[in-house]
Every structure is written in structure tokens, then in C-alpha cells.
DODOTOR-824419 format. One record per atom (N, C-alpha, C): x, y, z; residue in one letter. Coordinates in steps of 0.2 Angstrom, whole numbers, padded with zeros to 4 digits, always signed. Example, Ala and Ser with C-alpha at 12.3 -4.5 7.8 and 13.67 -1.06 7.14 Angstrom:
+0066-0028+0039a+0062-0022+0039a+0066-0016+0039a+0064-0011+0035s+0068-0005+0036s+0064+0000+0039s
***
This chain:
-0026+0018+0072m-0024+0012+0067m-0028+0006+0069m-0031+0006+0075a-0035+0000+0077a-0040-0002+0072a-0043+0003+0069n-0049+0002+0064n-0047+0001+0057n-0040+0000+0056e-0038+0000+0049e-0040-0006+0045e-0042-0006+0039t-0044-0011+0035t-0038-0015+0033t-0038-0021+0030h-0032-0024+0027h-0029-0020+0022h-0033-0017+0017a-0030-0013+0012a-0026-0007+0015a-0029-0004+0020q-0026+0002+0023q-0019+0000+0026q-0019-0005+0030k-0013-0008+0033k-0008-0010+0028k-0010-0013+0023m-0005-0015+0018m-0002-0009+0014m-0006-0004+0013l-0004+0002+0010l+0001+0006+0014l+0000+0006+0021r+0004+0009+0025r+0011+0006+0026r+0011-0001+0026l+0017-0005+0026l+0021-0004+0020l+0018-0005+0014i+0021-0004+0008i+0025+0003+0007i+0021+0008+0009e+0024+0015+0009e+0030+0015+0013e+0029+0012+0019a+0035+0013+0024a+0041+0009+0021a+0040+0003+0018r+0045-0001+0015r+0048+0003+0009r+0044+0006+0005l+0047+0010-0001l+0051+0016+0002l+0049+0019+0007e+0054+0024+0010e+0060+0021+0012e+0060+0015+0016g+0066+0012+0018g+0070+0009+0012g+0067+0007+0007r+0071+0005+0001r+0075+0010-0002r+0073+0016-0002l+0077+0022-0005l+0083+0023-0001l+0083+0020+0005l+0089+0021+0010l+0094+0015+0010l+0091+0009+0008s+0094+0003+0008s+0095+0000+0001s+0101-0003+0000e+0102-0007-0006e+0102-0014-0006e+0100-0017+0000h+0100-0024+0001h+0093-0027-0001h+0094-0031-0006n+0088-0034-0009n+0087-0042-0007n+0092-0045-0005e+0092-0052-0003e+0097-0052+0003e+0095-0057+0008y+0100-0059+0013y+0099-0066+0015y+0104-0069+0019s+0103-0075+0021s+0105-0075+0029s+0101-0079+0032i+0103-0080+0040i+0102-0088+0041i+0107-0091+0044a+0107-0098+0046a+0105-0102+0040a+0107-0101+0034g+0106-0105+0028g+0099-0104+0025g+0095-0099+0028r+0089-0097+0025r+0089-0091+0022r+0087-0090+0015s+0088-0084+0012s+0081-0081+0011s+0081-0074+0010m+0075-0070+0010m+0076-0065+0004m+0072-0065-0001k+0072-0060-0006k+0066-0055-0005k+0068-0049-0005l+0063-0043-0004l+0060-0041-0011l+0054-0039-0010m+0051-0036-0017m+0055-0031-0019m+0055-0030-0026s+0059-0025-0029s+0054-0019-0029s+0058-0013-0031v+0054-0007-0030v+0048-0007-0035v+0049-0009-0042p+0043-0009-0046p+0037-0014-0043p+0039-0019-0040e+0034-0024-0037e+0030-0020-0031e+0034-0016-0027l+0031-0013-0022l+0027-0007-0025l+0029-0004-0030i+0024+0001-0033i+0018-0002-0036i+0018-0007-0039a+0012-0011-0042a+0008-0013-0036a+0011-0015-0030a+0007-0017-0025a+0003-0011-0021a+0007-0006-0021r+0004+0000-0018r-0002+0003-0022r-0001+0003-0029s-0007+0005-0033s-0013+0000-0032s-0012-0006-0032k-0017-0011-0030k-0021-0009-0024k-0017-0009-0018y-0020-0007-0012y-0023+0000-0011y-0020+0004-0015l-0023+0011-0015l-0030+0011-0018l-0031+0008-0023v-0038+0007-0026v-0042+0003-0022v-0040-0002-0019e-0044-0006-0014e-0046-0002-0008e-0041+0002-0005a-0043+0006+0001a-0048+0012-0001a-0047+0015-0007k-0052+0020-0009k-0059+0017-0010k-0059+0011-0013r-0066+0007-0014r-0069+0006-0007r-0065+0004-0002e-0067+0002+0005e-0070+0009+0008e-0066+0014+0007e-0068+0021+0010e-0075+0023+0007e-0076+0022+0000t-0082+0024-0003t-0088+0020+0000t-0086+0013+0001a-0091+0009+0003a-0093+0011+0011a-0088+0013+0015q-0090+0014+0022q-0094+0021+0022q-0093+0025+0017s-0097+0032+0017s-0104+0031+0014s-0106+0025+0013g-0112+0023+0010g-0112+0025+0002g-0106+0025-0001g-0106+0027-0008g-0106+0034-0010g-0106+0038-0004r-0106+0045-0005r-0099+0047-0007r-0099+0052-0012r-0092+0055-0014r-0091+0062-0011r-0085+0064-0011d-0084+0070-0008d-0084+0076-0014d-0086+0074-0020r-0087+0079-0025r-0094+0081-0026r-0095+0087-0028i-0102+0089-0030i-0101+0092-0037i-0105+0089-0042f-0105+0092-0048f-0111+0096-0050f-0110+0102-0053a-0115+0106-0055a-0115+0108-0062a-0120+0109-0065r-0120+0111-0072r-0123+0118-0072r-0119+0122-0075l-0121+0130-0075l-0123+0132-0082l
***
């Protein structure tokens, strides 16, 4: 995980948060007069989609634009 890009790190954290949200119903909380509102599930899913595209783009750039698919016309 030391060589993770920002997109990969955010994708990992968002996915972990989504897994945790399925087990927790708390969307807001307050401590010592300060309140915190967490991202909703639809917001997390949208962010995951964004970072998934960005991580794939970075992966393609790191591989020199090489793709893992080979197309052949028969």
C-alpha cells in the first residue's frame, strides 16, 4: 500500500466505508458541540465510481498505455 496513488487510496477508503455503512445506521453525530455529517450511500457510490475511473486511468498510464486485451479479426 506504500505505492498507492491518491485514487487507489481513496477507492480503498470509500469501499471500506461503504462496507461499514451497511452495518451502521449513524449518519450524523455530535461531540462537544461539534457535529459531523457523513456522506450518504449514494454520495459514496458516486465518489467510488469517480475514483475507480481515475485509478484505471492511472493504471493504464503506468503501463505505458498498454491494455490487457488483445483484439484479433478472424
